[in-house]
C-alpha positions as CSV (number, residue, x, y, z in Angstrom):
1,X,3.8,97.0,212.7
2,X,5.9,94.4,214.6
3,X,7.2,92.9,211.3
4,X,8.2,96.4,210.1
5,X,10.0,97.1,213.3
6,X,11.8,93.8,213.2
7,X,12.8,94.4,209.6
8,X,14.2,97.8,210.5
9,X,16.2,96.4,213.4
10,X,17.6,93.7,211.1
11,X,18.6,96.3,208.5
12,X,20.3,98.3,211.2
13,X,22.2,95.3,212.5
14,X,23.4,94.4,208.9
15,X,24.4,98.1,208.3
16,X,26.4,98.1,211.5
17,X,28.1,94.9,210.6
18,X,29.1,96.2,207.2
19,X,30.5,99.4,208.8
20,X,32.5,97.4,211.2
21,X,33.8,95.2,208.4
22,X,34.8,98.2,206.4
23,X,36.5,99.8,209.3
24,X,38.5,96.6,210.1
25,X,39.4,96.3,206.4
26,X,40.7,99.9,206.3
27,X,42.9,99.3,209.4
28,X,44.3,96.1,208.1
29,X,45.0,97.6,204.6
30,X,46.8,100.5,206.3
31,X,48.9,98.1,208.3
32,X,49.8,96.1,205.2
33,X,50.9,99.3,203.4
34,X,53.1,100.3,206.3
35,X,54.6,96.8,206.7
36,X,55.2,96.5,202.9
37,X,56.9,99.8,202.8
38,X,59.2,98.8,205.7
39,X,60.0,95.5,204.0
40,X,61.2,97.4,200.9
41,X,63.1,100.1,202.7
42,X,65.0,98.2,205.4
43,X,67.9,95.9,205.0
44,X,71.7,95.8,204.5
45,X,71.3,98.6,202.0
46,X,68.7,100.9,203.6
47,X,66.6,103.1,201.3
48,X,64.2,106.0,201.8
49,X,60.6,105.7,200.7
50,X,61.3,108.1,197.8
51,X,64.2,105.9,196.6
52,X,62.0,102.8,196.7
53,X,59.3,104.6,194.7
54,X,62.0,105.7,192.1
55,X,63.2,102.1,191.9
56,X,59.7,100.9,191.3
57,X,59.2,103.4,188.5
58,X,62.6,102.9,186.9
59,X,64.1,106.2,187.9
60,X,66.7,104.9,190.4
61,X,70.2,103.5,189.9
62,X,70.7,100.0,188.7
63,X,71.8,98.9,192.2
64,X,68.7,100.3,193.8
65,X,66.4,98.8,191.1
66,X,68.1,95.4,191.5
67,X,67.7,95.4,195.3
68,X,64.1,96.5,195.2
69,X,62.9,94.5,192.2
70,X,64.9,91.4,192.3
71,X,65.6,90.9,196.1
72,X,63.1,92.7,198.3
73,X,60.0,92.6,196.1
74,X,59.9,88.8,195.6
75,X,60.6,88.4,199.4
76,X,57.7,90.8,200.1
77,X,55.3,89.0,197.8
78,X,56.2,85.6,199.1
79,X,55.7,86.8,202.6
80,X,52.3,88.3,201.9
81,X,51.2,85.4,199.8
82,X,52.2,82.7,202.3
83,X,50.7,84.6,205.2
84,X,47.4,84.8,203.3
85,X,47.6,81.1,202.2
86,X,48.2,79.8,205.8
87,X,45.4,82.0,207.1
88,X,42.9,80.9,204.4
89,X,43.7,77.3,205.1
90,X,43.2,77.8,208.9
91,X,40.0,79.7,208.4
92,X,38.5,77.0,206.1
93,X,39.4,74.2,208.5
94,X,38.2,76.0,211.6
95,X,34.9,76.9,209.9
96,X,34.4,73.4,208.5
97,X,35.3,71.5,211.6
98,X,33.8,74.1,214.0
99,X,36.9,73.9,216.1
100,X,39.2,76.9,216.9
101,X,42.2,74.6,217.1
102,X,41.9,73.2,213.6
103,X,44.9,74.5,211.5
104,X,47.4,72.9,209.1
105,X,50.2,73.0,211.6
106,X,48.3,71.3,214.4
107,X,46.7,68.8,212.0
108,X,50.0,67.7,210.7
109,X,49.7,69.1,207.2
110,X,52.6,71.4,207.6
111,X,54.5,68.6,209.4
112,X,53.9,66.3,206.3
113,X,55.4,69.0,204.1
114,X,58.4,69.2,206.4
115,X,58.9,65.5,206.2
116,X,58.8,65.6,202.4
117,X,61.3,68.4,202.2
118,X,63.7,67.0,204.8
119,X,63.5,63.5,203.1
120,X,64.3,65.1,199.8
121,X,67.2,67.1,201.3
122,X,68.8,64.5,203.5
123,X,68.0,61.2,201.8
124,X,67.7,62.0,198.1
125,X,70.1,64.9,198.1
126,X,67.8,67.0,196.1
127,X,67.6,70.8,196.1
128,X,65.6,73.7,194.7
129,X,62.3,73.0,193.0
130,X,62.6,69.2,193.8
131,X,62.6,69.9,197.5
132,X,59.5,72.2,197.2
133,X,57.7,69.6,195.1
134,X,58.5,66.9,197.7
135,X,57.2,69.2,200.5
136,X,54.0,69.8,198.6
137,X,53.5,66.1,198.1
138,X,54.1,65.4,201.8
139,X,51.3,67.8,202.7
140,X,48.9,66.2,200.3
141,X,49.8,62.7,201.6
142,X,48.9,63.8,205.2
143,X,45.7,65.3,203.9
144,X,44.7,62.0,202.3
145,X,45.5,60.1,205.5
146,X,43.4,62.6,207.5
147,X,40.5,62.1,205.2
148,X,40.7,58.4,205.6
149,X,40.9,58.5,209.3
150,X,38.1,61.1,209.7
151,X,35.6,59.8,207.2
152,X,32.8,60.3,209.6
153,X,32.9,63.9,210.9
154,X,29.5,63.9,212.6
155,X,31.3,64.6,215.9
156,X,32.1,68.1,214.8
157,X,35.5,67.2,213.4
158,X,37.2,66.2,216.7
159,X,38.2,62.8,215.3
160,X,40.0,64.6,212.5
161,X,41.7,67.0,214.9
162,X,42.9,64.2,217.2
163,X,44.1,62.2,214.2
164,X,46.0,65.3,212.9
165,X,47.6,65.9,216.3
166,X,48.8,62.3,216.3
167,X,50.2,62.6,212.7
168,X,51.9,65.9,213.7
169,X,53.8,64.0,216.4
170,X,54.6,61.2,214.0
171,X,56.0,63.7,211.5
172,X,58.2,65.2,214.2
173,X,59.6,61.8,215.1
174,X,60.4,61.0,211.5
175,X,62.2,64.3,211.1
176,X,64.2,63.7,214.3
177,X,65.2,60.3,212.9
178,X,66.3,61.7,209.6
179,X,68.3,64.5,211.3
180,X,70.0,62.0,213.6
181,X,71.3,60.1,210.6
182,X,72.4,63.2,208.7
183,X,75.7,65.1,208.8
184,X,76.0,68.5,210.3
185,X,76.0,70.4,207.1
186,X,73.0,68.5,205.7
187,X,71.1,69.1,208.9
188,X,71.8,72.8,208.6
189,X,70.4,72.8,205.1
190,X,67.2,71.1,206.3
191,X,66.7,73.5,209.2
192,X,64.4,75.8,207.1
193,X,61.9,73.0,206.5
194,X,61.7,72.4,210.3
195,X,61.3,75.9,211.7
196,X,60.1,77.9,208.7
197,X,62.2,80.6,207.2
198,X,61.7,83.2,204.4
199,X,65.2,83.1,202.9
200,X,66.5,83.6,199.4
201,X,63.3,83.5,197.4
202,X,62.8,84.7,193.8
203,X,60.0,85.5,191.4
204,X,59.4,81.8,190.6
205,X,58.6,81.2,194.3
206,X,56.3,84.3,194.3
207,X,54.5,83.1,191.2
208,X,54.1,79.6,192.6
209,X,52.5,80.9,195.8
210,X,50.3,83.4,193.9
211,X,49.1,80.7,191.5
212,X,48.2,78.2,194.2
213,X,46.5,80.9,196.3
214,X,44.5,82.0,193.2
215,X,43.3,78.5,192.6
216,X,42.3,78.1,196.2
217,X,40.4,81.4,196.2
218,X,38.5,80.3,193.0
219,X,37.7,77.0,194.6
220,X,36.5,78.7,197.8
221,X,34.2,80.9,195.7
222,X,32.6,77.8,194.4
223,X,31.9,76.5,197.9
224,X,31.1,79.9,199.5
225,X,27.4,79.1,200.0
226,X,28.2,75.6,201.4
227,X,30.3,76.7,204.3
228,X,27.6,78.5,206.3
229,X,25.3,75.5,205.9
230,X,28.0,73.1,207.2
231,X,28.5,75.3,210.2
232,X,24.9,74.6,211.2
233,X,25.6,70.9,211.5
234,X,25.3,67.9,209.2
235,X,21.6,67.4,209.6
236,X,20.7,71.0,208.9
237,X,23.1,71.2,206.0
238,X,21.6,68.0,204.5
239,X,18.1,69.4,205.0
240,X,19.3,72.5,203.0
241,X,20.3,70.3,200.1
242,X,24.0,70.0,200.8
243,X,25.8,66.8,200.1
244,X,27.7,66.8,203.4
245,X,30.3,64.1,202.8
246,X,31.4,65.3,199.4
247,X,31.4,68.9,200.4
248,X,33.6,68.2,203.5
249,X,36.1,66.3,201.5
250,X,36.3,68.9,198.8
251,X,36.7,71.8,201.3
252,X,39.4,69.9,203.2
253,X,41.3,69.4,199.9
254,X,40.9,73.1,199.1
255,X,42.2,74.0,202.5
256,X,45.3,71.8,202.1
257,X,46.2,73.4,198.7
258,X,47.3,76.9,200.0
259,X,48.9,75.5,203.2
260,X,51.0,72.9,201.3
261,X,52.0,75.4,198.7
262,X,53.2,77.9,201.3
263,X,55.0,75.3,203.3
264,X,56.7,74.0,200.2
265,X,58.3,77.5,199.7
266,X,59.1,78.8,203.2
267,X,58.6,75.8,205.4
268,X,56.0,75.1,208.1
269,X,55.7,78.6,209.7
270,X,53.5,77.9,212.7
271,X,50.5,79.6,214.2
272,X,49.6,82.0,211.4
273,X,46.8,79.6,210.3
274,X,45.7,79.3,213.9
275,X,45.8,83.0,215.0
276,X,44.7,84.9,212.0
277,X,41.1,83.4,211.8
278,X,40.7,83.8,215.5
279,X,41.6,87.5,215.3
280,X,39.3,87.9,212.4
281,X,36.4,86.4,214.4
282,X,37.2,88.8,217.3
283,X,37.4,92.0,215.2
284,X,34.5,91.2,212.9
285,X,32.3,90.2,215.7
286,X,30.6,87.2,214.1
287,X,30.6,83.5,214.9
288,X,32.6,82.5,211.8
289,X,35.9,83.8,210.5
290,X,35.6,86.1,207.5
291,X,37.9,84.5,204.9
292,X,38.9,87.7,203.3
293,X,39.7,89.3,206.6
294,X,41.6,86.2,207.8
295,X,43.7,86.3,204.6
296,X,44.6,90.0,205.1
297,X,45.4,89.5,208.8
298,X,47.5,86.4,207.9
299,X,49.5,88.4,205.4
300,X,50.0,91.3,208.0
301,X,51.0,88.9,210.8
302,X,53.6,87.1,208.7
303,X,55.0,90.3,207.3
304,X,55.2,91.8,210.8
305,X,56.9,88.7,212.2
306,X,59.4,88.7,209.3
307,X,60.3,92.3,210.1
308,X,60.8,91.4,213.8
309,X,62.8,88.3,212.8
310,X,65.1,90.4,210.5
311,X,65.6,93.6,212.5
312,X,64.6,93.2,216.1
313,X,68.1,92.1,217.0
314,X,70.6,94.2,215.0
315,X,73.0,92.0,213.1
316,X,71.4,88.7,214.3
317,X,68.4,87.8,212.1
318,X,66.4,84.7,213.1
319,X,64.0,82.4,211.3
320,X,60.5,83.8,211.1
321,X,59.2,80.6,212.5
322,X,60.9,81.3,215.8
323,X,59.0,84.6,216.0
324,X,55.6,83.1,215.1
325,X,56.2,80.3,217.5
326,X,57.1,82.7,220.4
327,X,53.8,84.5,219.7
328,X,51.6,81.6,218.9
329,X,52.5,79.2,221.7
330,X,51.1,81.5,224.4
331,X,48.0,82.1,222.3
332,X,47.5,78.3,222.0
333,X,47.7,77.9,225.8
334,X,45.3,80.7,226.3
335,X,42.8,79.2,223.8
336,X,43.0,75.8,225.6
337,X,42.5,77.4,229.0
338,X,39.6,79.5,227.7
339,X,38.0,76.4,226.1
340,X,38.3,74.5,229.4
341,X,36.6,77.3,231.3
342,X,33.8,77.4,228.7
């Protein structure tokens, strides 16, 4: 009788968890729909929701179709894709390292991408796809250095976090040196890769982010059963048959892929990877961040930040990285204070 009661209680808890997850998913999807509609409607050439729908279905004027399909739609898709990519990377790193401060911007991965882009812009004089490729390579280089410095992660990943913080400061110093040697116009061109800005993107950028994100999601699906075991600790995971060292390296590489891809397109937009998984843990009510919920929240956060950056001050748009930094910095301080009290 006791076993039956326990089984029934467990089933009720699982059912309540599923209902809460579905409710959260519905709210996030509704927010995404509203934010996406605003992204397509607002701008220098404002349009109504009906006009946007006509442009999407080929029933509007050529000007309206061009604005929606060639200007605003790629911008929207890049924003959503990069937000989801940053959030997925942060959720994977926080889950793997069991540390709420683990994110690509604090670990120096985004900083490495910035160094690669700034170096290509100011030293090589490259532009376009070459700068994005250099940024992607910079993120991968930092990931390789982190793996070498944090080979033994039995301390819960703190060694890797500390190494990443040091690398992030080093990347900032390198960027400062490169800017100091550059001319004013060159420094202005490199500004996007320091703050993070969703500027003039096109369908090629949207396809790049979507492709990298799809690869990361497929890779995550392969390791989906490994992550919960790793959260229990190395000894427990090994007892469950997980090859801990190999799994950790593989998951770190998977986490770097979407973050480096997003940073190579829009620059190192900060704090999305840090905040989205934390919000997901809070609203889902579980110990680990739901990867799907984290991705959806990351897309929503970046889209909302982009709307604020473009339209909060009429006639004075700012870089989206300024908005995410203004929101994320107080959150980081609150997290540190909360961790100290704990």
